N, C-alpha and C positions, 0 to 999 in steps of 0.2 A: 705552895711549887708556887715560882717564879712565872710570869709570862715570858712569851717570844715572840718575836716580831722577827720572821724571815724572808725580805726581800726588799727591797726597792722603795723607801716612804711609804713601807707599811707601820702600822703603828698597832700594839696592844697594850691592853691595859687591866687586871684584875687578875686572882688565882686563877694559875693555872690556863688565862687565854692565848690563844695562838692566832698568829695574823703570819698565812704562807702566799708567798709569794709577791707581786710589786702592786702599792697602792689597798693594800685592805688595809682594814683597821677592825680590829674585835676588841669590845670596852665588854668588859662583864665576868667575873666566875665562869674559866670553863668556857668562853664562847670561842668563835671561831670561824675564822676565813680562810677562803681562796686554799691555793692548793696546788700540785702539779701531779697529772697525772703520769701514768706508766708511758701515752704517747708525747708525753712535750709540752703538752697544750694547758699554759697558764693559764689559770683563773683569777681576773684582775679585777679591780677598783670593785672590788663587793666591801659592804658594811654590817658589820652583828655590833648592836649594843643590847646587853643585857646577860642576866645570867643563863647559862646553856646557850644561848643566841647561836646560828649557826648562818651563813653565807658565801653562796660558792662554792662548796664543798662535796660536792656528791658527782661529778661528768665533769668530761673534758673541756676547757676553755666554757667555762661560766665567768661571764662579766655583770656588772657594776647593777650586783643584787645588794638589797638593803633588807636586812630584818632587824627589827625593833621590839623588845619585849621579853620576858622570861623564858626559854625554851621555844622562841619564837626561830621559823629556818622560812631562809629563802637561797631552796638551792639550785636555781638553774638561771639562764641569764635575763638582766633587765626584769628580775621579780622583784615585789615589793611584799614585805609581809607588817606588820605594824599590829602589835595586840599580842598579850599571854598566850603561847602557843600556838599563835597562828601560823601557819605554812604556807609558802606559795612555792610549791617545788616545779613550775611547770613556767616555758621560760614564756613571760611577759602579763605574767599573771602577777594578780595585787588581791591580797587575801585583809582584809580590815576586820578587827575585833578577833577576842577572846574565844581562839580554840575555832579559828576561821580557817575552812581547807582549802584549797581551788582546785579543782577538779579536769579542767582542759585548760588548755592554753589561750593566751589573749583575754582571759575572764580577768573580770575586776567583781570579789564577791563582797560583799558588804554586810557583816553582821547576819544573826545570826533566827527564824522564825519567832524567838521570844522577844527578839526590838521591835522598836518602831522606829520610822525616821519621820523628823523634821528640818524641812528647808524649806523656812523661811522668805528668802528673796522671791522663790517662785512666782508667789499670788502677785510680786511688785509688777505698778507701772514699766520700771526701767526693765525689768526681764521681758516682756512682752514688747519693749520697744527695740528691744535685741534680736527677738525671733525675724528672719527673712522668708516668705514665700507662705508654700502651703504648713501649714501647723497638721499634728494629729496626734491623736491619744495614746495615750502609752497602756499597754496593758501587760499581764503576767500569767505565768501559768501556777498551777500548785507547788510550786521547786521555787516561785519567787524570780524566774529568768523573765526579762523584762525584753520587749518589746517594741515598736511601733504600729500601730492600726491603719489600715490601707485608709479610714474614713476621714473622712475631710474635716475638720476641724469648721473649717468658714463657713459651711452649710449650715452648720448649729445657728448661724447668723439669722439667715432666714426660717427657719422652724419655727417664732411666733408667727410672723407672717402667712406661713403656709395653713399653720394650725388653724388662723384666722377662715382664710380660704377654703380648708375644709369642714370648718362649723358651719361656714356661709352653705357652702354643698349639702352637707348633711342635714343643714336645716331645710333645704328647698323640697330634698329630699324625704323628709316627715311629713313636710307640707303636701311635696305632693300624696303621699301614700293617704296622708289624711283625706285628701280628694276623692281620691280614687273611693277607700272606701266608702265615702259620701257618695258617689257617683254609684257603687256597688249596691249600696243602699233602697240606693230611689230607685234602681233598675229593678230588685227584687220585691219592693213596694209596688212599683207598677203593674211589674207578671200577674203578681196576686191580685189587685182589682182589675185588668184587664181579665184574671181567670173569673174572679166574681161576677163582672158583664157576662161573659158567656154564658154563665152558669145562668144570670134572670133572664138574659133571651131566652134560653132553651127550655126554662119554663112557660114560656108562651104558649097558648094554647085557641084554636080557632075553629069558629064554627065553619064544619065542612059544609053545609047546605046550599047549594046553588042559589045564588041573590040575598044569600046575607051579606050582611058588615056587621063583622063582630070585634069588640073590644078585649084585649086582652093584659094583663101586669103580672108580672116575674120577678123576683127577688131569689139573689144568689148571696153564698158567702163561702168566702176562700182565706185560712189563714193571717184572720183580724180583716183582713176586707171584705167592703158589701156592696150588692149593686142593686139597682132596683131595673127595671123593664117594663116600658109601656107599650105596649103594639096595635095596630088595625087588622084584619084581614077581611078581603073580599073574594067568594067564588062565583065570578061571573057564571059558572055553566060546572057539570059535573068534572068535566075535561079541562079546565082551568080556574088555576087559584092566584091570587097574590095576597102580599102583606109587607107590613116593614112594621118596623119597630127602633126607638132609641131605649138607649139604655145610660145612667150614669151611676157614681160613686157615689155610696153617702160619707166618706172622708175626706176625700180628696175634689170633690166636681168633675173628675174626668169624663167624658164625653161619650157614646159609642152609638154610631144607626146601622141600621142592616135594613137589604130590600132583598125581598126573595120573590120568587115564581114559579110553579108548579104546570105540569099539562100530563094526563092521565093516554099515553099513547094507546092503551089498547081494552 
């Protein structure tokens, strides 16, 4: 079957290729472009290249659509479909790749989930030099929809300094904890030594008889700390007694002093 071009400046080439309307191009077996709807809005400036490709054929006034590839379809205004079976049938949409189909207007859909992407120039100094203002991270969802995050990439430039400062603060905090641990340990040891001194002093016994001067000694031990006490007691009468003692730890050399007196009131 011969091709047909029905419109001013239209071109068709290929078995049963059809170009309806002005400035349309259909190249390939059964390729089709353009058409005039019942409302009289002509579809113009559409291009279909490839066997069974179609561009601008499905609605009123579709213009400037391009389909390239066997079975490719760009049946919307300003749509572009590149690849075998690619379909961009929504206004201002772009489908690139075999079998890729756009699903919303103004969408650019590139490849499928099995494709990988290489943009060699992205990492070049020239590309970075072209960037102006704040730069952002590009994010994606599970469907591959791209967007930029609100995170400021420029903040990453200060990240090493911030980490170094944080390391310094963490180091100071660790040192503080170590000092605190040492102080807690020292306080615990002193408390145990004090308990040992108190036990040693509590063990002193004096002669209660009037006019007697007595010497007493004592020993105390508590959780690894030991203490010795030495005291003098003197009773002037049956009603009045006094004593004094000196105690010291055996391991730390801490010294304690106690003085006491008592009166009998009845």
